[in-house]
C-alpha positions in Angstrom: -17.7 45.5 21.1 -14.4 44.2 23.4 -12.8 41.9 20.5 -11.5 44.2 18.6 -7.4 44.0 17.9 -4.9 45.5 19.2 -3.5 48.8 17.3 -0.3 50.2 16.8 0.3 53.9 16.6 3.8 54.6 14.9 5.1 58.0 15.7 7.9 58.9 12.6 10.2 62.1 13.7 12.5 63.8 10.8 15.5 64.3 12.0 15.1 60.7 13.4 15.7 61.0 17.0 17.8 58.5 19.2 15.2 57.9 22.0 16.5 57.9 25.5 12.7 57.4 26.5 9.4 58.2 25.1 5.7 59.4 26.6 2.4 59.3 25.4 -0.8 61.2 27.4 -4.4 61.7 26.4 -5.3 65.0 25.8 -6.8 64.9 29.8 -2.7 64.9 30.3 -2.2 61.8 32.1 0.3 59.5 31.3 -0.9 56.5 29.6 0.6 54.2 31.5 -1.0 55.4 34.8 -4.3 54.9 33.1 -4.8 51.3 32.1 -2.5 48.6 31.4 -3.9 48.4 27.9 -1.5 51.3 26.5 2.5 49.7 26.2 5.0 52.1 25.0 7.2 50.4 22.3 10.5 51.7 20.6 8.1 52.4 17.7 5.3 53.8 19.3 2.6 52.7 21.4 0.2 49.9 21.6 -3.2 49.9 22.6 -4.7 46.5 23.5 -8.5 45.3 22.8 -8.9 48.8 21.5 -12.3 50.2 21.7 -14.6 53.3 21.3 -13.6 54.9 24.5 -9.9 54.9 23.6 -10.8 57.5 21.0 -9.6 61.3 21.3 -6.0 63.5 21.0 -3.1 61.5 21.7 0.6 63.1 22.2 4.0 61.8 22.2 6.8 63.4 23.5 10.3 61.9 22.5 13.5 63.0 24.7 16.8 62.7 24.2 20.5 65.0 24.8 19.7 67.0 22.0 16.2 68.0 23.2 12.7 66.9 23.2 9.9 67.2 20.4 6.1 66.4 20.7 4.0 65.6 18.1 0.1 65.1 18.5 -2.6 63.0 16.7 -6.3 62.2 16.7 -7.4 58.2 17.2 -10.4 57.3 15.9 -12.0 53.6 16.0 -14.0 52.2 13.4 -15.9 49.0 13.5 -17.1 46.7 11.1 -20.7 45.7 11.2 -21.5 43.1 13.9 -25.3 41.6 14.0 -27.3 42.1 17.0 -30.2 40.6 15.3 -31.2 38.9 12.2 -33.6 36.8 10.4 -34.0 33.2 11.3 -35.9 30.5 8.9 -39.3 30.4 9.4 -41.8 27.9 8.7 -45.5 29.3 8.7 -48.9 29.0 7.3 -50.7 30.3 4.2 -52.5 33.6 5.1 -50.2 34.2 8.3 -48.1 36.9 8.9 -44.5 37.1 9.4 -42.0 39.5 10.3 -38.2 39.0 9.6 -35.6 41.6 12.0 -32.1 42.2 11.1 -30.3 45.0 13.4 -26.8 45.4 12.9 -23.9 47.7 14.8 -20.4 49.2 13.7 -18.9 52.5 13.3 -19.8 54.2 11.2 -23.5 52.8 11.4 -24.0 50.0 9.2 -26.9 50.6 6.6 -29.2 47.8 6.3 -30.4 45.9 2.4 -32.7 42.8 1.7 -32.3 40.3 -1.1 -35.2 37.9 -1.9 -33.7 35.1 -4.0 -30.7 36.8 -4.5 -32.5 39.8 -6.1 -32.7 43.0 -4.7 -36.4 43.3 -6.1 -38.4 42.2 -3.1 -42.0 40.9 -3.8 -44.7 43.4 -3.7 -46.4 41.5 -1.2 -43.3 42.2 1.6 -43.4 45.4 3.3 -39.8 47.2 4.6 -39.7 49.2 7.5 -38.6 53.0 7.4 -34.8 52.1 8.9 -35.1 48.8 6.3 -34.6 46.8 9.7 -37.9 44.8 9.2 -39.3 43.3 6.9 -43.7 42.6 6.6 -45.5 40.1 5.4 -49.6 40.5 5.8 -50.7 37.3 4.4 -48.1 34.8 3.7 -48.9 33.2 -0.1 -46.4 31.1 -2.4 -45.1 34.5 -3.8 -42.9 34.9 -0.7 -41.6 31.9 0.1 -38.1 31.6 -0.3 -34.7 33.1 0.3 -33.9 36.3 2.3 -30.7 37.9 2.9 -29.9 40.7 5.3 -26.9 42.7 4.4 -25.1 45.0 7.1 -22.7 47.2 5.5 -20.3 50.1 6.3 -16.9 51.9 5.3 -15.3 48.8 7.1 -16.9 45.6 5.9 -20.4 44.0 4.7 -21.6 41.2 6.2 -25.0 39.0 5.5 -27.1 36.4 7.0 -29.6 34.6 5.2 -33.1 32.8 6.1 -35.3 30.6 4.2 -39.3 31.3 4.4 -41.5 27.8 3.7 -45.2 27.3 3.9 -45.9 24.4 6.0 -47.5 21.3 4.7 -48.4 22.5 1.5 -47.0 21.2 -1.8 -47.1 23.4 -4.9 -49.5 22.7 -7.5 -47.3 22.9 -11.3 
């Protein structure tokens, strides 16, 4: 997950310091600029480029001027919206065949997976869901299962979805 946006930590001091310089360090006491060039110290705070879960932890900013110094610490937690690692694909099958739809997503917090069938949260009775909700199983395909299946991955950051259609091959439904 290296496609995260940049993150800016802004430290506010009261009374406002007239800064000569500021230094940031991780909990291990090493100055950040010696650890990684993705960390940039700005006048307003610390900018972390391409933030990732590896950047989580305690950070301390020490501001220094002629009047002395002041340190402020904070904890950085990185959260990310869902990202699909597998999702249902359009499927054409035959009457009586089995079908499996798979949906899996990563994110922080871990996404919850839910499904809809033809825009309803009620799946056909013949469609079985795995315990974790990531798979749908159809043991013997019939007309009742033909339609639109949508997988939703949701966490506190966002919700995403992927849709697939299930068709019966070479058969037309009799009215």
